[in-house]
Backbone bond lengths (Angstrom), bond angles and torsions (degrees), N, CA, C in turn:
res aa  C-N    CA-C-N  psi(-1)  N-CA   C-N-CA  omega(-1)  CA-C   N-CA-C  phi
1 P - - - 1.391 - - 1.641 111.74 -
2 D 1.374 110.69 131.05 1.457 117.22 173.97 1.444 108.81 -93.48
3 G 1.372 116.73 95.18 1.519 119.33 171.60 1.518 108.79 -111.85
4 P 1.384 108.99 -175.13 1.452 113.38 -179.14 1.498 116.13 -64.54
5 E 1.394 116.13 -20.00 1.459 118.81 -178.99 1.542 114.19 -74.98
6 I 1.369 117.53 -6.14 1.376 125.63 -179.65 1.421 113.27 -99.62
7 D 1.423 118.58 116.49 1.535 123.79 179.80 1.527 108.97 -77.93
8 F 1.349 113.03 -53.47 1.501 116.51 -174.91 1.480 110.39 -136.84
9 R 1.273 115.18 159.96 1.462 120.71 -177.94 1.609 103.91 -136.82
10 I 1.330 117.72 124.53 1.481 120.92 169.80 1.554 108.38 -99.92
11 T 1.262 115.61 127.48 1.507 123.74 -170.60 1.480 111.34 -131.18
12 Y 1.235 120.66 134.64 1.402 125.38 167.72 1.555 108.90 -97.93
13 G 1.296 113.87 128.50 1.633 113.66 177.84 1.511 108.68 133.80
14 E 1.329 111.61 -149.49 1.452 120.27 179.35 1.513 110.59 -70.06
15 R 1.322 111.77 154.93 1.491 120.53 172.74 1.451 112.29 -60.80
16 I 1.276 123.59 133.86 1.459 125.61 172.03 1.538 114.48 -91.84
17 N 1.246 110.67 95.59 1.581 115.31 -171.91 1.475 114.63 -65.47
18 H 1.408 114.19 -37.14 1.505 118.76 -166.68 1.635 104.07 -91.11
19 A 1.227 122.42 11.69 1.533 117.21 -170.06 1.507 108.35 -110.70
20 G 1.254 126.44 17.67 1.502 130.43 172.61 1.627 106.75 106.68
21 T 1.165 117.49 -137.95 1.430 124.39 -177.00 1.478 110.87 -89.63
22 T 1.354 113.82 135.42 1.462 125.10 -176.47 1.414 113.52 -132.75
23 V 1.434 114.63 132.87 1.481 114.93 171.90 1.491 105.19 -132.94
24 E 1.415 113.11 153.26 1.442 117.56 -177.48 1.541 105.02 -81.45
25 L 1.350 121.09 138.12 1.408 128.00 -177.09 1.620 111.06 -91.83
26 F 1.301 114.49 -58.80 1.368 119.00 175.72 1.582 112.01 -171.60
27 R 1.332 114.18 159.84 1.503 118.07 175.86 1.457 107.11 -108.82
28 D 1.431 110.61 137.47 1.495 121.37 178.04 1.475 113.73 -104.08
29 S 1.339 112.11 162.79 1.454 120.50 174.05 1.465 107.68 -131.18
30 V 1.345 113.21 162.06 1.533 117.09 168.96 1.518 105.37 -110.75
31 V 1.290 113.20 142.26 1.457 129.63 179.28 1.511 115.76 -130.20
32 P 1.296 120.66 156.10 1.534 122.11 -172.73 1.480 103.08 -90.50
33 V 1.409 116.72 118.72 1.457 117.16 175.79 1.605 100.44 -129.53
34 C 1.382 107.02 162.12 1.523 117.55 173.76 1.693 106.52 -149.51
35 S 1.287 106.77 171.96 1.516 110.36 168.74 1.488 111.49 -73.80
36 P 1.234 118.71 144.76 1.509 119.76 176.93 1.618 108.73 -57.63
37 G 1.278 117.40 -35.59 1.475 120.91 -179.70 1.519 112.99 -58.47
38 L 1.384 119.00 -32.95 1.350 119.85 -178.58 1.552 114.89 -67.21
39 L 1.334 113.96 -24.03 1.485 113.02 177.12 1.584 112.48 -84.61
40 N 1.349 116.90 1.69 1.431 116.35 174.45 1.482 115.31 -79.63
41 T 1.274 117.14 10.77 1.537 125.05 -176.58 1.477 112.57 -79.44
42 G 1.409 117.79 -6.73 1.504 121.94 171.95 1.576 105.88 91.01
43 R 1.370 122.06 -7.36 1.526 122.37 178.99 1.657 104.76 -76.87
44 P 1.236 114.50 123.69 1.459 109.75 -179.63 1.342 116.44 -76.07
45 L 1.411 116.33 153.82 1.504 121.32 -170.68 1.492 102.58 -138.89
46 V 1.474 111.06 89.85 1.410 119.47 -171.95 1.576 108.79 -114.49
47 K 1.302 112.83 -43.97 1.542 120.44 178.63 1.508 111.32 -120.07
48 L 1.377 111.82 160.20 1.447 114.97 -168.76 1.605 116.10 -58.73
49 D 1.362 113.13 -32.59 1.528 109.75 178.23 1.555 113.94 -76.48
50 D 1.219 118.38 -3.61 1.580 122.35 171.97 1.556 109.36 -59.86
51 I 1.376 115.22 -25.86 1.474 119.02 176.54 1.513 113.33 -56.97
52 L 1.341 116.14 -27.89 1.491 120.09 -174.05 1.640 107.99 -72.24
53 A 1.242 123.40 -2.43 1.397 124.77 178.12 1.511 106.16 -94.30
54 Y 1.352 120.30 -0.86 1.557 121.50 -179.96 1.547 106.15 -111.79
55 P 1.332 112.61 164.75 1.371 119.12 175.82 1.598 105.16 -68.75
56 L 1.363 117.20 143.94 1.447 119.92 -175.24 1.626 102.26 -117.04
57 L 1.319 115.28 129.39 1.418 126.78 174.49 1.476 114.55 -93.25
58 S 1.237 125.83 116.10 1.400 128.33 -174.03 1.504 113.75 -107.48
59 I 1.379 117.81 154.78 1.463 122.32 -179.07 1.513 107.75 -126.53
60 D 1.361 112.46 118.53 1.511 116.53 -178.80 1.509 109.26 -122.71
61 W 1.317 119.04 106.98 1.584 123.25 179.55 1.493 109.73 -83.18
62 F 1.341 121.54 -9.43 1.438 116.92 -173.94 1.552 112.98 -63.86
63 P 1.248 123.95 155.12 1.457 124.43 11.84 1.575 108.89 -96.12
64 K 1.289 119.28 -1.31 1.476 118.18 -172.52 1.569 109.90 -75.67
65 F 1.418 119.21 -40.73 1.407 120.72 -175.91 1.521 105.91 -131.32
66 S 1.314 112.73 164.34 1.549 121.43 172.46 1.471 105.55 -71.49
67 S 1.322 125.44 130.05 1.460 131.17 176.75 1.527 110.13 -68.09
68 P 1.295 113.39 157.37 1.417 115.69 176.64 1.616 110.81 -72.43
69 P 1.257 121.83 176.03 1.440 123.54 -177.69 1.576 106.37 -55.13
70 S 1.295 115.04 135.43 1.435 122.66 176.74 1.548 118.33 -88.43
71 W 1.218 114.43 163.75 1.562 118.15 178.09 1.535 108.41 -48.14
72 R 1.340 113.31 -49.80 1.429 121.39 -174.95 1.538 107.26 -52.89
73 E 1.403 117.63 -50.47 1.478 121.00 178.27 1.522 112.33 -68.09
74 W 1.283 122.76 -32.50 1.478 119.63 175.57 1.544 108.25 -67.86
75 F 1.357 120.12 -43.49 1.430 124.16 -174.73 1.653 104.02 -63.11
76 A 1.357 112.41 -50.01 1.423 116.85 -179.33 1.572 113.18 -54.05
77 T 1.283 116.24 -52.94 1.489 125.63 -178.18 1.519 109.58 -53.38
78 N 1.328 116.21 -33.66 1.390 122.42 -178.34 1.570 120.43 -93.49
79 G 1.448 107.94 3.22 1.423 115.62 178.15 1.458 117.87 77.57
80 I 1.364 115.70 23.85 1.485 122.51 -177.87 1.439 112.22 -107.83
81 N 1.420 122.82 123.77 1.407 126.52 175.65 1.577 104.53 -75.36
82 C 1.244 109.73 128.91 1.504 112.18 178.84 1.562 103.78 -118.15
83 P 1.345 113.60 156.47 1.446 117.25 -179.99 1.519 114.84 -57.92
84 E 1.282 113.76 149.12 1.497 118.70 -178.85 1.480 109.19 -61.23
85 D 1.395 119.67 -47.12 1.387 118.80 178.42 1.528 114.73 -100.57
86 M 1.306 117.44 90.94 1.535 117.66 176.25 1.518 111.56 -87.46
87 R 1.249 124.51 3.38 1.456 124.83 179.37 1.481 112.95 -58.19
88 S 1.373 119.06 -34.04 1.413 124.25 -171.14 1.501 109.41 -71.04
89 N 1.405 116.47 -14.24 1.385 114.33 -169.83 1.626 107.26 -124.16
90 R 1.367 114.15 30.46 1.472 109.96 -174.78 1.540 110.75 -151.60
91 L 1.263 113.25 152.56 1.580 117.70 177.53 1.511 97.82 -110.69
92 V 1.292 114.15 151.39 1.564 122.24 177.29 1.521 110.66 -118.59
93 F 1.319 117.30 124.44 1.497 119.93 174.47 1.528 109.71 -114.86
94 S 1.387 109.81 151.07 1.578 115.07 175.39 1.423 113.38 -89.03
95 L 1.278 121.94 -14.55 1.504 127.03 173.69 1.487 115.33 -118.20
96 S 1.289 113.20 133.00 1.469 122.00 -173.80 1.517 109.11 -60.12
97 G 1.412 118.71 -46.40 1.339 126.45 176.67 1.505 115.66 -52.10
98 L 1.281 120.88 -43.20 1.396 129.83 176.57 1.517 116.41 -62.81
99 A 1.394 108.30 -39.15 1.423 115.78 173.18 1.490 116.65 -69.24
100 I 1.354 117.57 -41.92 1.396 123.22 174.95 1.522 111.30 -63.72
101 Q 1.420 118.09 -39.10 1.511 113.78 171.74 1.465 112.47 -63.50
102 A 1.148 120.83 -39.37 1.445 124.19 -179.32 1.533 110.47 -60.76
103 A 1.325 120.24 -36.79 1.440 125.30 174.60 1.584 105.47 -68.73
104 I 1.284 118.93 -51.44 1.549 120.63 178.71 1.583 108.53 -50.07
105 E 1.333 120.63 -40.14 1.416 123.86 -176.30 1.519 111.44 -79.77
106 G 1.345 119.65 -0.02 1.402 121.79 170.78 1.478 114.90 95.17
107 H 1.285 116.73 11.94 1.599 122.33 -173.08 1.612 110.75 -79.26
108 G 1.319 118.02 -8.33 1.508 116.60 179.18 1.508 106.72 151.90
109 F 1.358 109.74 -172.34 1.475 119.12 174.64 1.523 109.82 -95.21
110 V 1.367 115.81 142.97 1.463 121.28 179.15 1.574 104.88 -125.14
111 L 1.348 115.09 145.24 1.388 121.83 167.13 1.575 105.49 -86.20
112 A 1.327 114.25 101.33 1.419 122.37 -173.31 1.670 110.34 -105.93
113 Q 1.336 110.05 144.16 1.530 107.90 170.09 1.358 115.91 -72.42
114 T 1.395 115.50 135.06 1.418 122.92 -170.56 1.653 109.89 -56.87
115 S 1.351 112.55 -32.17 1.381 112.59 -174.47 1.688 115.65 -72.81
116 M 1.316 106.33 -10.81 1.501 114.21 -179.35 1.531 115.61 -101.67
117 I 1.357 117.87 -5.24 1.477 123.08 -171.10 1.451 113.98 -117.46
118 V 1.348 122.18 -8.15 1.431 124.62 -175.17 1.484 112.39 -51.27
119 D 1.278 116.40 -55.58 1.393 120.41 179.64 1.559 118.12 -57.17
120 D 1.391 108.97 -39.66 1.596 116.16 175.08 1.452 109.72 -64.20
121 L 1.385 120.29 -40.69 1.344 121.63 179.59 1.494 113.44 -66.53
122 N 1.351 115.79 -44.07 1.410 116.47 -179.99 1.529 115.74 -71.29
123 A 1.317 115.51 -22.33 1.534 120.71 172.23 1.515 112.34 -84.61
124 G 1.308 119.60 -3.32 1.443 119.10 179.29 1.519 115.01 82.89
125 R 1.299 119.27 4.42 1.589 127.28 -175.57 1.606 103.24 -71.58
126 L 1.406 113.01 -36.27 1.442 114.75 -174.76 1.611 101.23 -132.88
127 M 1.349 108.35 160.42 1.386 122.47 173.45 1.530 118.33 -131.25
128 L 1.280 120.49 144.59 1.343 126.82 -178.57 1.435 111.89 -111.14
129 P 1.432 118.67 88.28 1.497 116.07 -170.60 1.590 115.84 -70.03
130 F 1.458 112.34 -33.55 1.411 121.72 175.94 1.540 109.31 -119.07
131 P 1.304 117.52 118.57 1.591 116.47 -179.17 1.556 108.92 -84.17
132 V 1.327 116.18 62.02 1.492 123.23 -173.49 1.572 101.22 -121.11
133 G 1.253 112.09 117.19 1.545 121.72 176.64 1.480 115.91 -116.76
134 V 1.317 113.73 161.85 1.412 121.76 169.63 1.510 109.26 -125.86
135 A 1.298 119.12 123.07 1.479 127.78 -172.68 1.581 109.97 -62.18
136 L 1.286 112.00 139.66 1.482 120.50 173.34 1.569 102.89 -69.13
137 P 1.460 114.15 146.23 1.411 113.55 -171.58 1.589 116.16 -69.50
138 S 1.332 116.37 -12.46 1.541 120.34 -179.23 1.485 108.25 -136.84
139 P 1.336 115.95 154.33 1.476 119.95 172.14 1.523 115.21 -85.62
140 Y 1.350 112.30 173.91 1.558 114.01 167.42 1.502 109.57 -90.09
141 F 1.332 117.06 143.35 1.399 122.01 176.35 1.546 112.45 -123.57
142 L 1.399 111.21 151.67 1.535 118.00 167.61 1.405 108.66 -105.93
143 T 1.363 118.74 137.83 1.453 124.97 -178.27 1.544 107.03 -128.63
144 W 1.315 119.66 139.41 1.381 125.42 179.59 1.604 112.17 -150.42
145 Q 1.313 115.50 158.08 1.429 120.62 168.95 1.433 112.02 -92.72
146 A 1.376 122.87 145.00 1.433 124.42 178.12 1.570 111.44 -47.78
147 S 1.262 116.37 -37.71 1.537 121.44 -172.42 1.475 105.59 -68.23
148 S 1.303 123.45 -20.93 1.384 122.63 178.01 1.623 116.82 -51.92
149 F 1.386 112.97 -34.40 1.376 118.57 -179.90 1.540 111.40 -79.08
150 D 1.205 120.22 8.55 1.503 120.13 176.14 1.520 107.30 -79.04
151 Q 1.337 118.15 -12.86 1.370 123.18 -177.11 1.518 106.91 -110.39
152 P 1.400 115.15 124.16 1.457 117.66 -179.26 1.474 124.41 -51.28
153 H 1.461 110.78 -38.41 1.514 116.67 -178.33 1.650 109.99 -66.46
154 C 1.188 110.25 -25.60 1.607 118.36 -179.66 1.545 108.15 -65.17
155 R 1.324 115.19 -47.67 1.536 117.38 179.88 1.543 109.70 -61.31
156 G 1.302 118.97 -40.33 1.401 120.06 173.54 1.479 115.17 -64.08
157 F 1.275 117.17 -44.34 1.435 116.59 176.60 1.513 113.13 -63.52
158 H 1.291 118.76 -40.40 1.436 124.49 -177.49 1.622 106.74 -61.85
159 R 1.337 117.65 -46.92 1.510 117.95 174.17 1.517 116.98 -61.82
160 W 1.391 111.65 -38.28 1.494 119.07 174.14 1.528 112.68 -61.28
161 I 1.291 116.23 -53.17 1.542 119.87 -177.04 1.484 108.19 -60.52
162 L 1.275 117.70 -46.31 1.534 117.68 -177.46 1.516 110.61 -64.39
163 T 1.292 121.53 -36.98 1.419 127.21 175.17 1.544 110.07 -60.51
164 R 1.389 115.63 -49.31 1.490 119.33 -178.73 1.529 114.33 -69.53
165 S 1.381 110.32 -25.61 1.532 110.47 179.68 1.599 110.21 -77.73
166 R 1.349 116.49 -33.43 1.479 119.87 174.66 1.599 105.24 -64.38
167 E 1.289 120.16 -39.78 1.487 121.82 -176.25 1.421 107.28 -66.61
168 Q 1.448 117.68 -41.03 1.400 116.83 -176.26 1.596 114.16 -74.01
169 Q 1.338 112.51 -24.06 1.457 117.23 174.51 1.425 109.13 -70.64
170 A 1.348 120.82 -44.50 1.356 123.62 172.17 1.480 117.88 -56.16
171 L 1.345 117.29 -43.79 1.471 120.74 178.32 1.591 109.51 -62.05
172 N 1.391 110.32 -44.30 1.566 111.90 -177.41 1.412 109.50 -62.06
173 D 1.494 117.74 -38.32 1.549 119.29 -179.81 1.470 108.70 -67.42
174 R 1.316 120.52 -42.58 1.468 119.04 -178.18 1.636 116.32 -67.07
175 L 1.374 109.44 -28.88 1.456 117.42 -179.77 1.729 107.68 -68.01
176 L 1.237 111.80 -30.49 1.449 116.61 -173.35 1.460 109.00 -101.60
177 S 1.259 123.02 5.96 1.524 127.28 178.95 1.469 105.77 -82.30
178 P 1.390 116.25 139.31 1.448 120.00 176.52 1.590 110.78 -65.44
179 G 1.282 111.74 144.32 1.531 119.34 172.66 1.465 107.09 85.97
């Protein structure tokens, strides 16, 4: 609920026009990542469709939310014909964090949101063999009421979250840049 006790709201999805002032924070993408240990199985990983030889971890937010881009969408976007029945080679999770943790533990590849995996990539818990992403259909937004700025701590938070969102967008863009 958006009541007077709420200063800011961070939302993924469509812009909320009736809720005060809204600004787009950043746009996210999903990328294929896995544990470095998963690739020690001896199966070569040279081209994008080599991922099909590995277990695929999927995220399904339905029925409450639209799910992030699927493996089928990722393969199609990259011109790869995937098998009709991919169910035999995948596990499905309802929470992104659980799917990412399963990938860290070596259970397969996951299409993970770039904003959720930067620390795991930097720490070596995950690797991104192909920096090829598919954009999420909507951005993240920050919404607030004009009266929020009557409180000094809200001005500071607003500046901080906008700076962090620009940094996140730059990280996402760098992650998906070739080279």
